[in-house]
Steps between C-alpha positions, in 0.01 A plus 500: 500500500847644544661741257759223421239252392447475127145480369423293183172538315361266242165452327303237330504489114227788467626698792178498699655303785808642668718330757765675716787302653729658758867420562636182344361156459657243730574273192457483130513211267335271251233239564467205269194324656214412267253738661727804467579407138130456416407820678777708340451332158875470478764218554615675837363764732717785646404583847577762763399410866412770747383507855117575482525835693728636215250445223182705446241524228502881453237520218231279362470244778127470413612373157708215638381145432624204689580139429635243743529151343727341768373670820840660552545741210233770468578636156366852436434650158325801350146414391508774235811387307583162651851621592666310775592708803606303803454169695434487874676189649304499822657186656848650438399850603653665190381670180634435154486822294570381143844626396370626163269761647761676705714691246699691758618186684830351371423135467784310664393139548648292784369148406274275307223313675320188388777427252402132490198615295698721258422484133763771411843415647677819593880503558560814694705382802217552747394230751235270351274369768309185436193641674494774762753617767464294817407820691170511315417129496707360216785259503766761441674255261696649213534362157774520228457753216 
């Protein structure tokens, strides 16, 4: 890790599991899909996507539980408090560290994904993708706000 690279630390709800992310995510945004909404217990999920080598569980890895409903999103949570920590998106080769657990990372979203499933319309001027970017298997189609 270079001296120029920022380190962000975050924890689960009880603090037993700690995640360290180095540098900056390659994108940040909001997901409106049903699975993310159900998992986050909210109308939208804020994500930060990182290359896997930039994210490390630095404390409490033995406390991480895992749930993968779709076969493509291995959602990790603390088995002590239930706090959500991260999701490994193995087919896409990236890790989503939930924006809410990284207090030192300024959240600057780039886009909305799965906006066709939105239950909370958001007018913020950001691109609204119907599903996912074409580079990761979506149509790349945008929608009106």
